[in-house]
C-alpha positions in Angstrom: -50.0 -148.2 -80.5 -47.7 -145.6 -79.1 -44.4 -146.5 -80.8 -44.0 -148.8 -83.8 -40.6 -149.6 -85.3 -41.0 -151.3 -88.7 -38.2 -153.2 -90.3 -35.5 -150.6 -89.7 -32.0 -150.9 -91.0 -29.1 -148.6 -89.8 -25.6 -148.5 -91.0 -22.3 -147.1 -89.6 -20.5 -146.6 -92.9 -20.7 -149.9 -94.6 -21.4 -151.9 -91.4 -25.0 -152.9 -90.8 -25.7 -152.1 -87.1 -29.5 -152.9 -87.3 -30.8 -155.5 -89.8 -34.6 -155.2 -90.1 -35.5 -154.5 -86.4 -39.3 -154.4 -85.7 -40.8 -153.7 -82.3 -43.9 -152.2 -80.7 -44.5 -150.3 -77.5 -48.1 -149.8 -76.3 -49.1 -146.9 -74.1 -48.4 -147.6 -70.4 -46.0 -150.6 -70.9 -42.5 -151.2 -69.8 -40.7 -152.9 -72.7 -37.1 -154.0 -72.5 -34.4 -154.7 -75.1 -31.8 -157.2 -73.9 -28.8 -158.7 -75.6 -25.0 -158.9 -75.5 -22.8 -155.8 -76.1 -22.9 -154.9 -79.7 -26.3 -156.4 -80.3 -27.7 -153.1 -81.4 -29.7 -152.0 -78.3 -28.2 -148.5 -78.0 -28.4 -147.9 -81.7 -32.1 -148.8 -81.7 -32.8 -146.2 -79.0 -30.6 -143.6 -80.8 -32.5 -144.2 -84.0 -35.9 -143.9 -82.2 -34.8 -140.6 -80.6 -33.4 -139.2 -83.9 -29.7 -139.3 -83.1 -29.0 -141.9 -85.8 -30.4 -141.8 -89.3 -32.3 -144.7 -90.8 -31.0 -146.5 -93.9 -34.5 -147.9 -94.5 -37.7 -148.8 -92.6 -40.1 -146.7 -90.6 -40.7 -145.3 -87.1 -44.3 -144.4 -86.2 -45.2 -142.5 -83.0 -48.9 -142.2 -82.2 -49.5 -143.3 -85.8 -47.3 -140.5 -87.3 -44.3 -141.3 -89.4 -41.3 -139.7 -87.6 -38.6 -141.5 -89.6 -37.1 -138.3 -91.0 -38.1 -135.9 -88.2 -35.1 -134.2 -86.4 -34.4 -135.2 -82.8 -35.6 -132.0 -81.1 -39.0 -132.3 -82.7 -39.3 -135.9 -81.5 -38.7 -134.5 -78.0 -41.6 -132.0 -78.4 -43.8 -134.9 -79.6 -43.1 -136.8 -76.4 -39.9 -139.0 -76.8 -37.5 -138.4 -73.9 -34.1 -140.2 -73.4 -31.7 -140.8 -70.6 -28.6 -141.7 -72.6 -25.9 -144.4 -71.9 -23.1 -142.7 -70.0 -25.6 -140.2 -68.5 -24.4 -137.1 -70.3 -24.5 -134.8 -67.3 -23.2 -131.3 -67.7 -20.4 -131.2 -65.1 -20.2 -127.4 -64.8 -23.9 -126.9 -64.3 -25.8 -127.4 -61.0 -28.2 -130.3 -60.5 -31.2 -128.0 -61.1 -29.6 -126.4 -64.2 -29.0 -129.9 -65.6 -32.7 -130.9 -65.0 -33.9 -127.7 -66.6 -31.9 -128.5 -69.7 -34.4 -131.3 -70.2 -37.2 -128.7 -70.6 -35.5 -126.6 -73.2 -38.3 -127.2 -75.7 -41.1 -126.3 -73.3 -42.7 -122.9 -72.8 -45.1 -123.9 -70.0 -44.8 -123.8 -66.3 -42.1 -126.2 -65.1 -42.5 -126.0 -61.3 -44.9 -129.0 -61.0 -42.7 -131.3 -63.0 -39.5 -130.1 -61.2 -41.3 -130.8 -57.9 -42.2 -134.3 -59.1 -38.6 -135.1 -60.1 -37.4 -133.9 -56.7 -40.1 -136.1 -55.1 -38.8 -139.1 -57.1 -35.2 -138.3 -56.3 -35.0 -136.6 -52.8 -31.2 -136.8 -53.1 -31.3 -134.4 -56.0 -33.5 -132.0 -54.0 -30.9 -131.9 -51.2 -28.1 -131.2 -53.7 -29.9 -129.0 -56.3 -27.2 -126.3 -56.1 -24.2 -128.7 -56.4 -22.4 -129.1 -59.7 -23.3 -132.2 -61.7 -19.7 -133.1 -62.1 -19.3 -133.5 -58.3 -22.1 -136.0 -58.0 -21.6 -139.8 -57.7 -22.4 -142.2 -60.5 -25.8 -143.1 -59.0 -26.7 -139.5 -58.5 -25.7 -138.6 -62.1 -28.0 -141.4 -63.3 -30.8 -139.8 -61.3 -30.0 -136.5 -63.0 -30.1 -138.1 -66.4 -33.5 -139.8 -65.7 -34.9 -136.6 -64.1 -33.7 -134.5 -67.0 -35.5 -136.9 -69.5 -38.7 -136.6 -67.4 -38.5 -132.8 -67.6 -39.3 -133.1 -71.3 -42.7 -134.3 -70.2 -42.3 -137.5 -72.3 -45.1 -139.9 -73.3 -42.3 -142.5 -73.6 -38.9 -142.4 -71.9 -36.0 -144.3 -73.4 -33.6 -145.4 -70.7 -30.2 -146.7 -71.9 -28.3 -148.8 -69.3 -29.6 -147.0 -66.2 -28.0 -149.5 -63.8 -24.6 -149.6 -65.5 -21.7 -149.2 -63.1 -23.9 -148.8 -60.0 -23.6 -150.6 -56.6 -26.3 -153.3 -56.1 -28.2 -151.2 -53.5 -28.5 -148.3 -56.0 -29.5 -150.7 -58.8 -32.5 -151.9 -56.8 -33.4 -148.2 -56.1 -33.2 -147.3 -59.8 -35.5 -150.2 -60.8 -38.0 -149.2 -58.1 -37.9 -145.6 -59.5 -38.5 -146.9 -63.1 -41.5 -148.8 -61.9 -42.8 -145.7 -60.1 -42.3 -143.5 -63.2 -44.3 -146.0 -65.2 -47.1 -146.2 -62.6 -47.4 -142.4 -62.9 -48.3 -142.8 -66.5 -45.1 -142.7 -68.5 -44.4 -145.5 -71.0 -40.8 -146.9 -70.7 -38.5 -148.5 -73.3 -35.5 -149.9 -71.4 -32.1 -151.1 -72.6 -30.4 -153.0 -69.8 -27.4 -155.3 -69.3 -29.0 -156.5 -66.0 -31.4 -158.8 -67.9 -32.9 -160.4 -64.8 -34.0 -157.2 -63.3 -35.2 -155.8 -66.6 -37.3 -158.9 -67.4 -38.9 -159.0 -63.9 -40.0 -155.4 -64.4 -41.1 -155.6 -68.1 -44.5 -156.3 -69.6 -42.7 -157.5 -72.7 -39.2 -157.8 -73.9 -37.2 -158.2 -77.1 -33.9 -160.2 -77.3 -31.5 -158.7 -79.8 -28.5 -160.5 -81.4 -26.2 -158.9 -83.9 -28.7 -156.3 -85.0 -31.7 -158.6 -85.2 -34.7 -159.4 -83.0 -34.4 -163.1 -82.3 -37.1 -163.4 -79.6 -40.0 -161.4 -78.1 -42.3 -162.4 -75.3 -43.7 -161.2 -72.0 -40.8 -160.5 -69.6 -41.7 -163.3 -67.1 -41.9 -165.8 -70.0 -38.4 -164.9 -71.1 -37.1 -165.2 -67.5 -38.2 -168.9 -67.7 -36.8 -169.5 -71.2 -33.9 -171.9 -71.0 -32.0 -170.3 -73.9 -32.4 -166.8 -72.5 -31.4 -168.0 -69.0 -28.3 -169.7 -70.5 -27.2 -166.6 -72.5 -28.1 -163.7 -70.3 -29.0 -164.9 -66.8 -26.0 -167.0 -66.0 -27.9 -170.2 -66.5 -29.5 -170.3 -63.1 
């Protein structure tokens, strides 16, 4: 088991954002979290990456309890994240943005940088351009590329298709599949439930801070209640 989240509770002040969430991610899988806005999907990712403290529960990574470990140490262990909203540094070039992902590394970065440029040829063409001048889709590529520069065992992708044109959405999902086929495990939070479920080995449905269903992605695609709630009923 690569990542195990056990009965975690997270509060924002007195408000319970996560109420006993448990989930598992095996090495090599693509696992999705789907649910309405406010269901707790982003909070779950932030808690796994160390950006939100736990109230109770445990997070295990490769069998090690990382529940109280600071975020930068989780990055060194192999948890990379492309956050919701992308978080691109506008005054840095594309290449500088990507290299920010490798701030914890002391080894040679050239092979990984070349791989990111191979995945995203658009970024290679524009590596000297400032991040703030790139389109939404290109900024999403920077965010994913930067997460990959941490050399993650698992990459957490938060709403990678948000605000993108349909053609770019298809491209981003193809790239996620490619990242996974190259050996990186993926935990995906995605409003586009249909695409996410098609891609996923397994998925969890979150409602108001709780897991209400979990099953293989294809199975959830055919589940009438999931179709009704998240796939427009058709």
